[in-house]
All heavy atoms as TSV, in Angstrom:
chain	resi	resn	atom	element	x	y	z
A	1	MET	N	N	125.520	131.121	84.487
A	1	MET	CA	C	126.699	130.529	85.122
A	1	MET	C	C	126.324	129.851	86.446
A	1	MET	O	O	126.964	128.902	86.852
A	1	MET	CB	C	127.723	131.651	85.353
A	1	MET	CG	C	129.016	131.208	85.987
A	1	MET	SD	S	129.990	130.275	84.801
A	1	MET	CE	C	131.313	129.754	85.834
A	2	MET	N	N	125.269	130.337	87.076
A	2	MET	CA	C	125.012	129.893	88.437
A	2	MET	C	C	124.755	128.390	88.566
A	2	MET	O	O	125.301	127.743	89.426
A	2	MET	CB	C	123.835	130.650	89.028
A	2	MET	CG	C	123.775	130.447	90.524
A	2	MET	SD	S	122.622	131.553	91.315
A	2	MET	CE	C	121.651	130.386	92.220
A	3	LYS	N	N	123.934	127.811	87.718
A	3	LYS	CA	C	123.497	126.432	87.946
A	3	LYS	C	C	124.397	125.395	87.261
A	3	LYS	O	O	123.947	124.372	86.800
A	3	LYS	CB	C	122.048	126.269	87.481
A	3	LYS	CG	C	121.090	127.244	88.111
A	3	LYS	CD	C	120.226	126.566	89.138
A	3	LYS	CE	C	119.132	127.432	89.683
A	3	LYS	NZ	N	119.478	128.453	90.605
A	4	ASP	N	N	125.689	125.684	87.188
A	4	ASP	CA	C	126.626	124.829	86.462
A	4	ASP	C	C	126.629	123.354	86.821
A	4	ASP	O	O	126.523	122.520	85.951
A	4	ASP	CB	C	128.056	125.347	86.636
A	4	ASP	CG	C	128.384	126.350	85.571
A	4	ASP	OD1	O	127.499	126.620	84.742
A	4	ASP	OD2	O	129.505	126.852	85.577
A	5	ASN	N	N	126.837	123.042	88.080
A	5	ASN	CA	C	127.051	121.641	88.435
A	5	ASN	C	C	125.891	121.011	89.193
A	5	ASN	O	O	126.042	119.922	89.728
A	5	ASN	CB	C	128.331	121.504	89.267
A	5	ASN	CG	C	129.539	121.948	88.469
A	5	ASN	OD1	O	129.711	121.558	87.329
A	5	ASN	ND2	N	130.361	122.779	89.059
A	6	LEU	N	N	124.766	121.691	89.217
A	6	LEU	CA	C	123.606	121.160	89.929
A	6	LEU	C	C	123.254	119.766	89.418
A	6	LEU	O	O	123.004	118.863	90.198
A	6	LEU	CB	C	122.406	122.095	89.777
A	6	LEU	CG	C	121.090	121.544	90.329
A	6	LEU	CD1	C	121.170	121.388	91.840
A	6	LEU	CD2	C	119.927	122.425	89.965
A	7	HIS	N	N	123.259	119.594	88.097
A	7	HIS	CA	C	122.857	118.297	87.539
A	7	HIS	C	C	123.815	117.193	87.977
A	7	HIS	O	O	123.389	116.072	88.257
A	7	HIS	CB	C	122.718	118.360	86.014
A	7	HIS	CG	C	123.978	118.680	85.290
A	7	HIS	ND1	N	124.533	119.941	85.308
A	7	HIS	CD2	C	124.778	117.917	84.524
A	7	HIS	CE1	C	125.632	119.929	84.574
A	7	HIS	NE2	N	125.811	118.709	84.083
A	8	ILE	N	N	125.092	117.506	88.086
A	8	ILE	CA	C	126.086	116.514	88.531
A	8	ILE	C	C	125.815	116.153	89.988
A	8	ILE	O	O	125.795	114.984	90.371
A	8	ILE	CB	C	127.515	117.067	88.361
A	8	ILE	CG1	C	127.779	117.321	86.876
A	8	ILE	CG2	C	128.544	116.121	88.960
A	8	ILE	CD1	C	128.994	118.162	86.580
A	9	GLN	N	N	125.581	117.189	90.792
A	9	GLN	CA	C	125.300	117.002	92.218
A	9	GLN	C	C	124.050	116.141	92.418
A	9	GLN	O	O	124.045	115.231	93.238
A	9	GLN	CB	C	125.112	118.395	92.837
A	9	GLN	CG	C	125.081	118.429	94.335
A	9	GLN	CD	C	126.466	118.326	94.939
A	9	GLN	OE1	O	127.443	118.053	94.266
A	9	GLN	NE2	N	126.546	118.523	96.224
A	10	LEU	N	N	123.010	116.432	91.653
A	10	LEU	CA	C	121.760	115.664	91.759
A	10	LEU	C	C	121.987	114.197	91.461
A	10	LEU	O	O	121.557	113.322	92.207
A	10	LEU	CB	C	120.743	116.192	90.743
A	10	LEU	CG	C	119.759	117.247	91.177
A	10	LEU	CD1	C	118.900	117.665	90.000
A	10	LEU	CD2	C	118.921	116.785	92.338
A	11	SER	N	N	122.683	113.957	90.375
A	11	SER	CA	C	122.949	112.593	89.946
A	11	SER	C	C	123.793	111.849	90.986
A	11	SER	O	O	123.497	110.706	91.344
A	11	SER	CB	C	123.657	112.638	88.597
A	11	SER	OG	O	123.862	111.349	88.123
A	12	LEU	N	N	124.834	112.505	91.486
A	12	LEU	CA	C	125.708	111.895	92.498
A	12	LEU	C	C	124.938	111.551	93.766
A	12	LEU	O	O	125.073	110.452	94.300
A	12	LEU	CB	C	126.858	112.837	92.862
A	12	LEU	CG	C	128.018	112.916	91.881
A	12	LEU	CD1	C	129.000	113.997	92.325
A	12	LEU	CD2	C	128.725	111.576	91.759
A	13	LEU	N	N	124.142	112.503	94.247
A	13	LEU	CA	C	123.383	112.282	95.487
A	13	LEU	C	C	122.408	111.130	95.318
A	13	LEU	O	O	122.259	110.294	96.203
A	13	LEU	CB	C	122.633	113.557	95.889
A	13	LEU	CG	C	123.497	114.674	96.460
A	13	LEU	CD1	C	122.715	115.980	96.510
A	13	LEU	CD2	C	124.006	114.316	97.852
A	14	ARG	N	N	121.753	111.069	94.164
A	14	ARG	CA	C	120.790	109.992	93.921
A	14	ARG	C	C	121.511	108.642	93.905
A	14	ARG	O	O	121.061	107.684	94.521
A	14	ARG	CB	C	120.057	110.218	92.590
A	14	ARG	CG	C	119.087	109.110	92.264
A	14	ARG	CD	C	118.288	109.373	91.011
A	14	ARG	NE	N	119.091	109.490	89.824
A	14	ARG	CZ	C	119.599	108.434	89.148
A	14	ARG	NH1	N	119.399	107.203	89.558
A	14	ARG	NH2	N	120.304	108.641	88.053
A	15	LYS	N	N	122.649	108.595	93.226
A	15	LYS	CA	C	123.391	107.325	93.130
A	15	LYS	C	C	123.989	106.918	94.477
A	15	LYS	O	O	124.019	105.736	94.806
A	15	LYS	CB	C	124.462	107.428	92.049
A	15	LYS	CG	C	123.837	107.428	90.670
A	15	LYS	CD	C	124.813	107.778	89.569
A	15	LYS	CE	C	124.070	107.849	88.233
A	15	LYS	NZ	N	124.815	108.613	87.251
A	16	GLU	N	N	124.446	107.898	95.254
A	16	GLU	CA	C	124.964	107.594	96.592
A	16	GLU	C	C	123.898	106.931	97.452
A	16	GLU	O	O	124.189	106.127	98.320
A	16	GLU	CB	C	125.412	108.881	97.313
A	16	GLU	CG	C	126.801	109.342	96.951
A	16	GLU	CD	C	127.138	110.711	97.559
A	16	GLU	OE1	O	126.400	111.183	98.454
A	16	GLU	OE2	O	128.141	111.292	97.130
A	17	ARG	N	N	122.657	107.323	97.225
A	17	ARG	CA	C	121.550	106.776	98.005
A	17	ARG	C	C	120.960	105.529	97.364
A	17	ARG	O	O	119.947	105.012	97.803
A	17	ARG	CB	C	120.474	107.856	98.202
A	17	ARG	CG	C	120.889	108.805	99.296
A	17	ARG	CD	C	120.354	110.207	99.132
A	17	ARG	NE	N	120.942	111.088	100.120
A	17	ARG	CZ	C	122.204	111.528	100.088
A	17	ARG	NH1	N	123.008	111.168	99.113
A	17	ARG	NH2	N	122.664	112.323	101.036
A	18	ILE	N	N	121.590	105.092	96.288
A	18	ILE	CA	C	121.156	103.910	95.553
A	18	ILE	C	C	119.665	104.007	95.199
A	18	ILE	O	O	118.896	103.082	95.407
A	18	ILE	CB	C	121.498	102.594	96.322
A	18	ILE	CG1	C	122.927	102.681	96.838
A	18	ILE	CG2	C	121.347	101.375	95.413
A	18	ILE	CD1	C	123.293	101.594	97.841
A	19	LEU	N	N	119.300	105.151	94.655
A	19	LEU	CA	C	117.930	105.370	94.200
A	19	LEU	C	C	117.912	105.368	92.671
A	19	LEU	O	O	118.790	105.963	92.046
A	19	LEU	CB	C	117.424	106.743	94.660
A	19	LEU	CG	C	117.036	106.930	96.116
A	19	LEU	CD1	C	116.770	108.399	96.401
A	19	LEU	CD2	C	115.816	106.100	96.469
A	20	THR	N	N	116.914	104.718	92.107
A	20	THR	CA	C	116.722	104.812	90.661
A	20	THR	C	C	115.931	106.092	90.377
A	20	THR	O	O	115.342	106.687	91.295
A	20	THR	CB	C	115.911	103.609	90.143
A	20	THR	OG1	O	114.617	103.649	90.757
A	20	THR	CG2	C	116.604	102.279	90.458
A	21	LEU	N	N	115.890	106.479	89.117
A	21	LEU	CA	C	115.051	107.623	88.752
A	21	LEU	C	C	113.590	107.319	89.096
A	21	LEU	O	O	112.858	108.200	89.529
A	21	LEU	CB	C	115.186	107.938	87.258
A	21	LEU	CG	C	116.392	108.785	86.853
A	21	LEU	CD1	C	116.468	108.903	85.343
A	21	LEU	CD2	C	116.369	110.165	87.482
A	22	ASP	N	N	113.178	106.066	88.909
A	22	ASP	CA	C	111.805	105.655	89.256
A	22	ASP	C	C	111.503	105.935	90.719
A	22	ASP	O	O	110.456	106.478	91.063
A	22	ASP	CB	C	111.599	104.142	89.042
A	22	ASP	CG	C	111.547	103.769	87.570
A	22	ASP	OD1	O	111.277	104.650	86.744
A	22	ASP	OD2	O	111.769	102.589	87.270
A	23	GLU	N	N	112.437	105.521	91.590
A	23	GLU	CA	C	112.228	105.685	93.030
A	23	GLU	C	C	112.223	107.154	93.422
A	23	GLU	O	O	111.403	107.579	94.237
A	23	GLU	CB	C	113.314	104.923	93.805
A	23	GLU	CG	C	113.178	103.421	93.677
A	23	GLU	CD	C	114.423	102.654	94.113
A	23	GLU	OE1	O	115.551	103.179	94.016
A	23	GLU	OE2	O	114.254	101.511	94.557
A	24	LEU	N	N	113.113	107.921	92.819
A	24	LEU	CA	C	113.149	109.353	93.123
A	24	LEU	C	C	111.873	110.035	92.619
A	24	LEU	O	O	111.325	110.912	93.282
A	24	LEU	CB	C	114.392	110.007	92.503
A	24	LEU	CG	C	114.644	111.455	92.916
A	24	LEU	CD1	C	114.751	111.611	94.436
A	24	LEU	CD2	C	115.886	112.009	92.251
A	25	ALA	N	N	111.397	109.590	91.474
A	25	ALA	CA	C	110.141	110.135	90.929
A	25	ALA	C	C	108.987	109.876	91.898
A	25	ALA	O	O	108.158	110.764	92.140
A	25	ALA	CB	C	109.848	109.515	89.563
A	26	LEU	N	N	108.944	108.674	92.462
A	26	LEU	CA	C	107.892	108.349	93.431
A	26	LEU	C	C	108.002	109.215	94.681
A	26	LEU	O	O	106.999	109.723	95.183
A	26	LEU	CB	C	107.962	106.874	93.842
A	26	LEU	CG	C	107.393	105.870	92.846
A	26	LEU	CD1	C	107.690	104.441	93.302
A	26	LEU	CD2	C	105.886	106.069	92.687
A	27	LYS	N	N	109.224	109.376	95.180
A	27	LYS	CA	C	109.432	110.166	96.402
A	27	LYS	C	C	109.092	111.639	96.199
A	27	LYS	O	O	108.633	112.305	97.124
A	27	LYS	CB	C	110.904	110.083	96.839
A	27	LYS	CG	C	111.260	108.825	97.590
A	27	LYS	CD	C	112.732	108.898	98.008
A	27	LYS	CE	C	112.993	108.053	99.223
A	27	LYS	NZ	N	113.837	108.671	100.195
A	28	THR	N	N	109.386	112.160	95.007
A	28	THR	CA	C	109.232	113.600	94.777
A	28	THR	C	C	107.942	113.949	94.047
A	28	THR	O	O	107.560	115.105	94.005
A	28	THR	CB	C	110.401	114.138	93.923
A	28	THR	OG1	O	110.456	113.404	92.695
A	28	THR	CG2	C	111.717	114.040	94.661
A	29	ARG	N	N	107.314	112.919	93.449
A	29	ARG	CA	C	106.151	113.148	92.578
A	29	ARG	C	C	106.515	114.039	91.398
A	29	ARG	O	O	105.724	114.880	90.959
A	29	ARG	CB	C	104.967	113.736	93.363
A	29	ARG	CG	C	104.481	112.792	94.426
A	29	ARG	CD	C	103.453	113.418	95.319
A	29	ARG	NE	N	103.090	112.481	96.371
A	29	ARG	CZ	C	101.855	112.017	96.550
A	29	ARG	NH1	N	100.884	112.400	95.783
A	29	ARG	NH2	N	101.616	111.171	97.530
A	30	ILE	N	N	107.734	113.859	90.935
A	30	ILE	CA	C	108.205	114.554	89.729
A	30	ILE	C	C	108.382	113.470	88.671
A	30	ILE	O	O	108.886	112.397	88.975
A	30	ILE	CB	C	109.555	115.265	89.991
A	30	ILE	CG1	C	109.400	116.335	91.071
A	30	ILE	CG2	C	110.106	115.880	88.710
A	30	ILE	CD1	C	110.722	116.887	91.599
A	31	GLY	N	N	107.973	113.747	87.447
A	31	GLY	CA	C	108.077	112.743	86.382
A	31	GLY	C	C	109.520	112.320	86.116
A	31	GLY	O	O	110.448	113.119	86.271
A	32	ILE	N	N	109.674	111.074	85.699
A	32	ILE	CA	C	111.001	110.519	85.418
A	32	ILE	C	C	111.701	111.311	84.313
A	32	ILE	O	O	112.891	111.599	84.402
A	32	ILE	CB	C	110.887	109.029	85.006
A	32	ILE	CG1	C	110.382	108.207	86.198
A	32	ILE	CG2	C	112.227	108.487	84.523
A	32	ILE	CD1	C	109.914	106.832	85.826
A	33	GLU	N	N	110.945	111.672	83.275
A	33	GLU	CA	C	111.539	112.413	82.157
A	33	GLU	C	C	112.077	113.754	82.650
A	33	GLU	O	O	113.161	114.193	82.249
A	33	GLU	CB	C	110.507	112.659	81.048
A	33	GLU	CG	C	110.010	111.391	80.370
A	33	GLU	CD	C	108.917	110.653	81.169
A	33	GLU	OE1	O	108.394	111.210	82.165
A	33	GLU	OE2	O	108.605	109.505	80.800
A	34	LYS	N	N	111.315	114.393	83.515
A	34	LYS	CA	C	111.710	115.689	84.073
A	34	LYS	C	C	112.983	115.522	84.910
A	34	LYS	O	O	113.926	116.304	84.774
A	34	LYS	CB	C	110.558	116.199	84.954
A	34	LYS	CG	C	110.652	117.632	85.336
A	34	LYS	CD	C	109.882	118.423	84.325
A	34	LYS	CE	C	109.496	119.774	84.791
A	34	LYS	NZ	N	109.538	120.710	83.660
A	35	LEU	N	N	113.005	114.506	85.764
A	35	LEU	CA	C	114.189	114.244	86.591
A	35	LEU	C	C	115.408	113.985	85.709
A	35	LEU	O	O	116.500	114.477	85.997
A	35	LEU	CB	C	113.938	113.042	87.510
A	35	LEU	CG	C	112.974	113.267	88.671
A	35	LEU	CD1	C	112.668	111.954	89.378
A	35	LEU	CD2	C	113.522	114.284	89.663
A	36	ALA	N	N	115.209	113.227	84.648
A	36	ALA	CA	C	116.320	112.920	83.741
A	36	ALA	C	C	116.848	114.208	83.104
A	36	ALA	O	O	118.059	114.377	82.945
A	36	ALA	CB	C	115.864	111.933	82.669
A	37	ARG	N	N	115.938	115.140	82.792
A	37	ARG	CA	C	116.377	116.421	82.208
A	37	ARG	C	C	117.136	117.264	83.229
A	37	ARG	O	O	118.082	117.957	82.885
A	37	ARG	CB	C	115.187	117.190	81.632
A	37	ARG	CG	C	114.699	116.572	80.322
A	37	ARG	CD	C	113.864	117.522	79.496
A	37	ARG	NE	N	112.627	117.927	80.138
A	37	ARG	CZ	C	111.480	117.263	80.055
A	37	ARG	NH1	N	111.394	116.156	79.347
A	37	ARG	NH2	N	110.411	117.708	80.666
A	38	TYR	N	N	116.720	117.190	84.499
A	38	TYR	CA	C	117.464	117.900	85.546
A	38	TYR	C	C	118.871	117.332	85.665
A	38	TYR	O	O	119.844	118.057	85.788
A	38	TYR	CB	C	116.773	117.788	86.917
A	38	TYR	CG	C	115.425	118.468	87.011
A	38	TYR	CD1	C	114.463	117.987	87.882
A	38	TYR	CD2	C	115.130	119.597	86.256
A	38	TYR	CE1	C	113.219	118.609	87.997
A	38	TYR	CE2	C	113.893	120.217	86.357
A	38	TYR	CZ	C	112.936	119.716	87.231
A	38	TYR	OH	O	111.725	120.322	87.339
A	39	GLU	N	N	118.968	115.994	85.634
A	39	GLU	CA	C	120.271	115.347	85.804
A	39	GLU	C	C	121.181	115.539	84.596
A	39	GLU	O	O	122.391	115.496	84.722
A	39	GLU	CB	C	120.102	113.855	86.100
A	39	GLU	CG	C	119.654	113.604	87.514
A	39	GLU	CD	C	119.814	112.159	87.956
A	39	GLU	OE1	O	120.413	111.343	87.239
A	39	GLU	OE2	O	119.326	111.850	89.058
A	40	SER	N	N	120.593	115.725	83.432
A	40	SER	CA	C	121.421	115.921	82.239
A	40	SER	C	C	121.789	117.395	82.080
A	40	SER	O	O	122.604	117.746	81.239
A	40	SER	CB	C	120.679	115.435	80.999
A	40	SER	OG	O	119.589	116.295	80.731
A	41	GLY	N	N	121.152	118.246	82.892
A	41	GLY	CA	C	121.442	119.670	82.805
A	41	GLY	C	C	120.622	120.385	81.744
A	41	GLY	O	O	120.793	121.572	81.507
A	42	GLU	N	N	119.697	119.655	81.095
A	42	GLU	CA	C	118.855	120.277	80.068
A	42	GLU	C	C	117.861	121.256	80.681
A	42	GLU	O	O	117.448	122.204	80.033
A	42	GLU	CB	C	118.056	119.210	79.305
A	42	GLU	CG	C	118.881	118.354	78.384
A	42	GLU	CD	C	118.050	117.205	77.838
A	42	GLU	OE1	O	117.062	117.463	77.131
A	42	GLU	OE2	O	118.391	116.051	78.150
A	43	GLU	N	N	117.440	120.937	81.913
A	43	GLU	CA	C	116.467	121.800	82.597
A	43	GLU	C	C	116.946	122.091	83.999
A	43	GLU	O	O	117.628	121.271	84.610
A	43	GLU	CB	C	115.115	121.082	82.688
A	43	GLU	CG	C	114.080	121.656	81.770
A	43	GLU	CD	C	112.736	120.976	81.938
A	43	GLU	OE1	O	112.045	121.271	82.935
A	43	GLU	OE2	O	112.377	120.160	81.074
A	44	ILE	N	N	116.573	123.263	84.506
A	44	ILE	CA	C	116.963	123.648	85.868
A	44	ILE	C	C	115.707	123.650	86.736
A	44	ILE	O	O	114.714	124.287	86.392
A	44	ILE	CB	C	117.630	125.038	85.858
A	44	ILE	CG1	C	118.947	124.947	85.090
A	44	ILE	CG2	C	117.862	125.539	87.281
A	44	ILE	CD1	C	119.498	126.282	84.672
A	45	PRO	N	N	115.742	122.922	87.858
A	45	PRO	CA	C	114.548	122.874	88.715
A	45	PRO	C	C	114.253	124.219	89.372
A	45	PRO	O	O	115.169	124.993	89.657
A	45	PRO	CB	C	114.906	121.828	89.782
A	45	PRO	CG	C	116.337	121.487	89.610
A	45	PRO	CD	C	116.828	122.085	88.346
A	46	SER	N	N	112.969	124.463	89.613
A	46	SER	CA	C	112.552	125.668	90.343
A	46	SER	C	C	112.958	125.519	91.803
A	46	SER	O	O	113.328	124.429	92.244
A	46	SER	CB	C	111.032	125.812	90.259
A	46	SER	OG	O	110.425	124.742	90.973
A	47	GLU	N	N	112.843	126.599	92.559
A	47	GLU	CA	C	113.177	126.532	93.992
A	47	GLU	C	C	112.284	125.526	94.710
A	47	GLU	O	O	112.745	124.782	95.565
A	47	GLU	CB	C	113.042	127.912	94.641
A	47	GLU	CG	C	114.210	128.812	94.302
A	47	GLU	CD	C	114.087	130.180	94.953
A	47	GLU	OE1	O	113.573	130.260	96.090
A	47	GLU	OE2	O	114.505	131.162	94.318
A	48	GLN	N	N	111.010	125.507	94.361
A	48	GLN	CA	C	110.070	124.570	94.984
A	48	GLN	C	C	110.484	123.132	94.682
A	48	GLN	O	O	110.446	122.254	95.555
A	48	GLN	CB	C	108.662	124.841	94.452
A	48	GLN	CG	C	107.588	124.128	95.236
A	48	GLN	CD	C	106.193	124.442	94.720
A	48	GLN	OE1	O	106.031	125.181	93.740
A	48	GLN	NE2	N	105.187	123.880	95.356
A	49	THR	N	N	110.891	122.888	93.456
A	49	THR	CA	C	111.340	121.554	93.055
A	49	THR	C	C	112.630	121.183	93.771
A	49	THR	O	O	112.812	120.044	94.191
A	49	THR	CB	C	111.522	121.495	91.525
A	49	THR	OG1	O	110.268	121.822	90.922
A	49	THR	CG2	C	111.954	120.127	91.059
A	50	LEU	N	N	113.535	122.151	93.923
A	50	LEU	CA	C	114.772	121.905	94.667
A	50	LEU	C	C	114.467	121.463	96.089
A	50	LEU	O	O	115.127	120.571	96.620
A	50	LEU	CB	C	115.656	123.153	94.691
A	50	LEU	CG	C	116.495	123.402	93.439
A	50	LEU	CD1	C	117.189	124.747	93.537
A	50	LEU	CD2	C	117.501	122.290	93.213
A	51	LEU	N	N	113.453	122.071	96.699
A	51	LEU	CA	C	113.051	121.669	98.050
A	51	LEU	C	C	112.580	120.224	98.077
A	51	LEU	O	O	112.952	119.464	98.959
A	51	LEU	CB	C	111.928	122.575	98.575
A	51	LEU	CG	C	112.365	123.903	99.170
A	51	LEU	CD1	C	111.158	124.794	99.464
A	51	LEU	CD2	C	113.165	123.669	100.451
A	52	LYS	N	N	111.743	119.846	97.094
A	52	LYS	CA	C	111.261	118.460	97.018
A	52	LYS	C	C	112.433	117.505	96.857
A	52	LYS	O	O	112.475	116.443	97.488
A	52	LYS	CB	C	110.334	118.286	95.813
A	52	LYS	CG	C	108.974	118.878	95.978
A	52	LYS	CD	C	108.166	118.561	94.739
A	52	LYS	CE	C	106.843	119.273	94.714
A	52	LYS	NZ	N	106.121	119.048	93.464
A	53	LEU	N	N	113.371	117.865	95.989
A	53	LEU	CA	C	114.529	117.000	95.732
A	53	LEU	C	C	115.400	116.881	96.972
A	53	LEU	O	O	115.851	115.789	97.316
A	53	LEU	CB	C	115.349	117.550	94.558
A	53	LEU	CG	C	114.703	117.406	93.177
A	53	LEU	CD1	C	115.407	118.283	92.161
A	53	LEU	CD2	C	114.699	115.949	92.722
A	54	SER	N	N	115.627	117.996	97.644
A	54	SER	CA	C	116.491	117.946	98.837
A	54	SER	C	C	115.832	117.114	99.942
A	54	SER	O	O	116.513	116.359	100.628
A	54	SER	CB	C	116.843	119.351	99.338
A	54	SER	OG	O	115.711	119.999	99.861
A	55	ASN	N	N	114.508	117.210	100.071
A	55	ASN	CA	C	113.801	116.377	101.065
A	55	ASN	C	C	113.923	114.901	100.712
A	55	ASN	O	O	114.205	114.072	101.574
A	55	ASN	CB	C	112.317	116.764	101.144
A	55	ASN	CG	C	112.113	118.061	101.904
A	55	ASN	OD1	O	112.908	118.410	102.763
A	55	ASN	ND2	N	111.062	118.776	101.563
A	56	ALA	N	N	113.703	114.578	99.450
A	56	ALA	CA	C	113.747	113.183	99.013
A	56	ALA	C	C	115.157	112.604	99.161
A	56	ALA	O	O	115.325	111.441	99.498
A	56	ALA	CB	C	113.281	113.069	97.569
A	57	LEU	N	N	116.166	113.434	98.910
A	57	LEU	CA	C	117.555	112.971	98.989
A	57	LEU	C	C	118.131	113.139	100.396
A	57	LEU	O	O	119.275	112.775	100.653
A	57	LEU	CB	C	118.418	113.724	97.968
A	57	LEU	CG	C	118.070	113.456	96.497
A	57	LEU	CD1	C	118.724	114.485	95.593
A	57	LEU	CD2	C	118.446	112.047	96.092
A	58	GLU	N	N	117.310	113.718	101.282
A	58	GLU	CA	C	117.694	113.915	102.685
A	58	GLU	C	C	118.979	114.715	102.840
A	58	GLU	O	O	119.893	114.341	103.570
A	58	GLU	CB	C	117.795	112.558	103.396
A	58	GLU	CG	C	116.453	111.845	103.456
A	58	GLU	CD	C	116.550	110.403	103.940
A	58	GLU	OE1	O	117.593	110.027	104.478
A	58	GLU	OE2	O	115.566	109.673	103.767
A	59	VAL	N	N	119.041	115.802	102.090
A	59	VAL	CA	C	120.161	116.745	102.219
A	59	VAL	C	C	119.580	118.146	102.283
A	59	VAL	O	O	118.505	118.396	101.760
A	59	VAL	CB	C	121.138	116.673	101.011
A	59	VAL	CG1	C	121.869	115.352	100.979
A	59	VAL	CG2	C	120.450	116.948	99.697
A	60	PRO	N	N	120.298	119.079	102.912
A	60	PRO	CA	C	119.834	120.465	102.876
A	60	PRO	C	C	119.894	120.986	101.438
A	60	PRO	O	O	120.733	120.534	100.651
A	60	PRO	CB	C	120.837	121.222	103.759
A	60	PRO	CG	C	121.721	120.195	104.363
A	60	PRO	CD	C	121.521	118.893	103.661
A	61	VAL	N	N	119.009	121.902	101.125
A	61	VAL	CA	C	119.018	122.503	99.780
A	61	VAL	C	C	120.405	123.045	99.466
A	61	VAL	O	O	120.871	122.951	98.341
A	61	VAL	CB	C	117.954	123.630	99.668
A	61	VAL	CG1	C	118.071	124.343	98.331
A	61	VAL	CG2	C	116.564	123.051	99.827
A	62	SER	N	N	121.090	123.557	100.477
A	62	SER	CA	C	122.425	124.122	100.253
A	62	SER	C	C	123.393	123.090	99.654
A	62	SER	O	O	124.280	123.435	98.901
A	62	SER	CB	C	122.999	124.722	101.534
A	62	SER	OG	O	123.088	123.722	102.534
A	63	ASN	N	N	123.177	121.804	99.972
A	63	ASN	CA	C	124.027	120.755	99.373
A	63	ASN	C	C	123.842	120.681	97.862
A	63	ASN	O	O	124.800	120.452	97.142
A	63	ASN	CB	C	123.697	119.375	99.954
A	63	ASN	CG	C	124.414	119.121	101.258
A	63	ASN	OD1	O	124.627	120.047	102.047
A	63	ASN	ND2	N	124.760	117.882	101.502
A	64	LEU	N	N	122.603	120.859	97.422
A	64	LEU	CA	C	122.351	120.862	95.992
A	64	LEU	C	C	122.949	122.113	95.363
A	64	LEU	O	O	123.527	122.073	94.295
A	64	LEU	CB	C	120.839	120.819	95.707
A	64	LEU	CG	C	120.122	119.537	96.089
A	64	LEU	CD1	C	118.635	119.673	95.845
A	64	LEU	CD2	C	120.670	118.353	95.324
A	65	LEU	N	N	122.832	123.212	96.087
A	65	LEU	CA	C	123.337	124.471	95.559
A	65	LEU	C	C	124.849	124.566	95.612
A	65	LEU	O	O	125.441	125.347	94.891
A	65	LEU	CB	C	122.688	125.649	96.303
A	65	LEU	CG	C	121.156	125.662	96.243
A	65	LEU	CD1	C	120.602	126.859	96.995
A	65	LEU	CD2	C	120.627	125.653	94.828
A	66	ASP	N	N	125.481	123.746	96.453
A	66	ASP	CA	C	126.947	123.698	96.504
A	66	ASP	C	C	127.518	123.407	95.126
A	66	ASP	O	O	128.535	123.949	94.741
A	66	ASP	CB	C	127.438	122.548	97.418
A	66	ASP	CG	C	127.410	122.966	98.872
A	66	ASP	OD1	O	127.205	124.161	99.129
A	66	ASP	OD2	O	127.576	122.090	99.727
A	67	GLY	N	N	126.854	122.519	94.439
A	67	GLY	CA	C	127.293	122.154	93.092
A	67	GLY	C	C	127.141	123.310	92.130
A	67	GLY	O	O	127.667	123.275	91.044
A	68	ILE	N	N	126.423	124.323	92.544
A	68	ILE	CA	C	126.117	125.432	91.641
A	68	ILE	C	C	127.188	126.503	91.625
A	68	ILE	O	O	127.564	126.995	90.589
A	68	ILE	CB	C	124.756	126.045	92.039
A	68	ILE	CG1	C	123.653	125.061	91.657
A	68	ILE	CG2	C	124.541	127.380	91.366
A	68	ILE	CD1	C	122.292	125.454	92.106
A	69	GLN	N	N	127.692	126.888	92.776
A	69	GLN	CA	C	128.500	128.098	92.814
A	69	GLN	C	C	129.997	127.905	92.627
A	69	GLN	O	O	130.709	128.850	92.531
A	69	GLN	CB	C	128.223	128.854	94.109
A	69	GLN	CG	C	126.846	129.498	94.052
A	69	GLN	CD	C	126.089	129.370	95.345
A	69	GLN	OE1	O	126.562	128.772	96.301
A	69	GLN	NE2	N	124.904	129.908	95.379
A	70	LYS	N	N	130.462	126.654	92.576
A	70	LYS	CA	C	131.907	126.444	92.478
A	70	LYS	C	C	132.416	126.657	91.086
A	70	LYS	O	O	131.736	126.413	90.129
A	70	LYS	CB	C	132.251	125.051	92.975
A	70	LYS	CG	C	132.117	125.018	94.466
A	70	LYS	CD	C	132.373	123.647	95.007
A	70	LYS	CE	C	132.107	123.658	96.487
A	70	LYS	NZ	N	131.984	122.391	97.072
């Protein structure tokens, strides 16, 4: 139940920053396919990956996790 809306939050934050999956992949050094799976909710990123994503999206990790607990 915990990671319910993380994928929605990730996708929204990326689009708000007008970043393509390609650009986010470059910033995070995470593969595009992997990022796409995170955004579709097929896969849940590890804590270390969440840190990379939050740095690349310039938000605190808690912003990503906000989408999780509601």
